[in-house]
N, C-alpha and C positions, 0 to 999 in steps of 0.2 A: 507560401506560408499557410499552414493549416492550424486549427485550434489545438489539437493534441500535441503537435510539435512545439507550439508556443508554451503550453502548460508544462511540458517536460523540460523546457529550456531552463527553468528555475529549480528543477528538482536535482538535488545532489545526493547520489547514493554513496555513502561513505564507508560502508562495510557490509559484508555478507557472511553468512554462516551456513554450513551444510553438514548434514549427518545422514547416515543410512541405517534403517532399523529393520530387524528381522524378528517378527513376533509370531508366537504360536499360541493358539487358543487354549485356555481362556486368558485374555490379556486386556489391559487398559493402561493408558498413559496420559498424564495431565500436563497441560501447557499453561502456566500462569500468565496473566496479562503482563505486557512489557512494551518497551519502545520499538521492538522490531515488528515489521510487517511480516507475519509468518506465512509459510506455504507448505503444502504437502503434495507429493506426487506418488500415486499408488503404482508400484512396479509389478506387484503380483497379489492376487487374492482380492479381498474386499474388507471394508471397515465402515464404521459409522462415526461421524463427527458430531459430538454433542456440544452445544453452546450454552446449555442451561436454560433456566426459565421455562417458558411454555413452548419454545421453538422445537419443532420436530427435528430429530437427528437427521443429518445429511448423509445419504448413502453414497459412498465412494467405491468405485471398482477400478480394476486395472486400467491404466491409461488416463485416469482422471487427475486434474490439477486443481487444487483448492488454494486460494490466496485469501489471507485475512489481513486486509490493509491496516487495521487498527490494533493488531496484536491482541485480539480478544481472547479472554480466558476460554479454554476449550479442553475437551477430553476426547481422545480417540479410543474406541472400543471395538472388540470383535463382535459386538451385539448391539442391536438397536435399543435394547432394554438397559436400564441402569443396573449396574452390578451390585452384588452384596458387599463387595470390598472397595475400599477407597483406592482410586487410581494413584500409583506412585508418580511423582513429578519427573518430568524429563530431565531436570537437573540432577536428580538422584540417580537416574539410570545411566546417564553418560558420565557421571562424576565418580562412579565406583565400579571397578572391574572385579567384583567379588560376588559370592553367593550369599544372599541375605534372606533366608527363609524366615518368615514371621508366623506367629500363630494365626493371624488374620489371613495372610495369603495362603497358608497351608490349608486352612479351613475352606477357603474358596477354591482350592484345587489349583493354585497358581505357584509355579516354581520360578522365583525371581532370581534367575541366573544371568549375569551379564558378561559378555565377552567383547572386549574392544580390540579392534585391529588397527593397523596403520591407515593412513589417508587413502581413499576416503574412509572416514570412521564408520564402523559398523557396530551397532549395539544389538545384542540378541537377548530376548527376554520373553517371559510368558510361560505357558504350560507345554503340553506335548501334542496339542491338537492341530487343526488346520493352520497352514502357514500364510502369513501376509507380510509382504515387504513394501517399504515405502521410503522415499527420500523426503527429508524435511529440512527446513532452514528458515532464514529470515533476512530481510533487507532493512538496513538502518539508513535513514535519510538525515542529512545534516541541515542545520539552519532552519529558516522558515519557508523555504521554497516549496516544500511538498505539502504544506498545510491545506491550501485550497483544493489541491488535487485529492488528497486523502479524505478530506471532510465530505466530499461529494460521493464517495464510494461506499458501498454497503459493507456489512460485517464480513460477508463471505462472497467471493467471486468463484463460481464453480464452472470450470472449463472441462467439459466432458470429452473423453477420448472417443476413439472410433473402433468399435468391436474389440475391445480389450487392449488396444494399442494407443500410445500417445499420439497426439497430432504431430505431423512431421516437424513443425517449427520447434515444438517442445522437445522432442526426442533429439534433434540435431544439436540444440543449444545445451542440453544436459550432457550429451556425449562430449561436447567440446569443453564444458566445465569440468567433467570428470578427468579428462586428459590433462587439463591445466592443474587440477588439484594434485594429481600424481606426478607431475613433471618436475617440480622443483626448479623450473627455469626462471631466469630473471624476467620480471614483468608479469609473472603469473597472476599476482593479486589484481593488477590493473585489468588484465584480460578478463578475469573472472567477474570483476565489477561491471565491465561493459556488457558481458553476456547476461549477467543478472538483470541489468537494466532492460535488456531486450525481453526477458521473461516477464518482467513487471508490465512493460508497455503492451505486450501481447495479451496479458490478462485483462488490462483495462480495455483494450480493443474488443475482446470477447464480451466484456460487460456492456459496452456500448451497443454491440450488435444485438444483445438480448433485452434491451430496455423495452418496457411495455408502453403502449400508447398512453399519452397524457403525462408522461414523466416530466418533471420540472428540474431545472438546474443546468450547469454547464455540460453534464453528461448527455442530457436530452438535446442540448444545443448542437451537439455534433451531428444530429440528423436534420438540422435546419440550415440550409446553405447561407441564408442571409444573416441569421444571428451568429452562426459559427464564424463567418467572415468578420462581423463586427467585433466579436470577442477577441479574435486574433489581432485585429488592429489595436484594440484597447490594451491588450497585453504587450504588444510589440512597441507601442508608442504611448505610454501612460502620461508622458509630459506634454503631449500635444493639447492645444486648446480645443478640445472636442465639444461639439454641441449635438443635440439630437438631429438637427438638420444636416450637419456635415457628416455624421455617421450614417444617416439614412442615404445621403447622396453617394457615399463611398461604397455602399452595398446595393445600390440600385433601387431604393425604395423612397417613397415620399416621407416627410417628417412624421405625419400621423400614422401611416401604415407601419413604419419602422418602430415607433414608440410602442404601439399596440402589440406588435409581433414579439418584440424583445421582452416586454413585460409578461406576455403570455407564456413564453418559453422559460425565462429566467426567474420569474416570480418577483421581480423588482424592476424599477425604471433604469434605463441605460446609465444615467449620470450617477445614480446611487451606487450601481455596480462599479463604475469607474472610481468613485471615492474609496470604496472598500479595497479595490485592487491597488490604488495608490498607497493606501495606508499599509497594506501588506508589503509592498515593495519598500516603503519607508522603514518598516521595522527591520527588514533585512539589512538595509544600509546603516541603520543606527548601531548595529553591532560592529561596524567598522569605525574605530576611534579617529581615523584619519580624515573622515568626512565631517565637515561642519554642518550645523543645522541649516544654514543658508544654502549650502551646496545640495543637501538632500532635498530641500524645498524646490530647488530648481530642477533636479532630476525627476521629480514626480509631478511637476506641472503647476507649482505655485509661484506667484510673482514675488513673494517676500517670505522671509522666515516667520513673520508674525501671522500671515495668512495660513501658512502651513501648520504652525503651532496650534492655532485655533481649530483647524480641521482635525488635526491629530487628536487633540484633547476631546473633541466631540465624539470621535469614533472610538477611542480607546479608554477615555476617562483619565488619561494621564498626559502630562506635557512630554514632548520628545526627550528633553534632557533627563527628566525623572525616569522615563522608560529606559533610556540608555543606561543609567546608573543601576537600575534594578536588574537589567539583563546581564550586566557585567559582574554583578555580585556573586 
């Protein structure tokens, strides 16, 4: 049992979306904020990922894999500088297989011509300059299982390729996904979903490997064997009557050493983290109308429905029954 496996045990990938883009300079394309965790894989050429604000654009080259866990608004451009013309939305580009020149795009030297082919979908747009090809898509997660995982991740995870080529695990998974997209065989959607999960897990692994010293949170805990083991235990058995002493003993530390170590890595005491995790699990269970409040209380480690209700209200500001009704509305 390891921490990352425990975290992903509650993550449910419910759908994926893939598209291939063939852009010629000058070009730009905008991605509005949304529920999907977006990603981009550069197949050929280079581009710049603009997140807005004061953040410097991220330079992506062939072989690079960029994941945006929070579906952040962004613009891909052929240049690091902001353009004179507004970037068309990706929904406009993939939604219309027509030539739509405008005075603005013509003035900027952009020929907005889109050609869509069969699966996998290819959208061609831009001008007549240098070529850039990329694969983009998104992961949609169901329920509440992904929230703690996504909340701890940055706006962008940048997985760099090697000398213009994708890393072997990325290339092999994308090839398998492409085969399934084109196959039309029974079960293709399920296979694509599983392969997509692997892509996301690998991106998170890459993020963990690049964490700077002094990072705080569960991502940093992956580098601390004792805290990582303790978190895996809490996630695996949230209903157990844990104490700081029993957790410390389970990971081979004294009570005081464990408490200090956990707080230093996670930024909060062990039992405070346990309460937060229990409430997270409880919210997921409350979406199931077949489970009573008393049953949920037992599943997450409370001796009575009253004790659970009091803890849930302290944590969320709402009683379990009211939260259930609101979630179902």
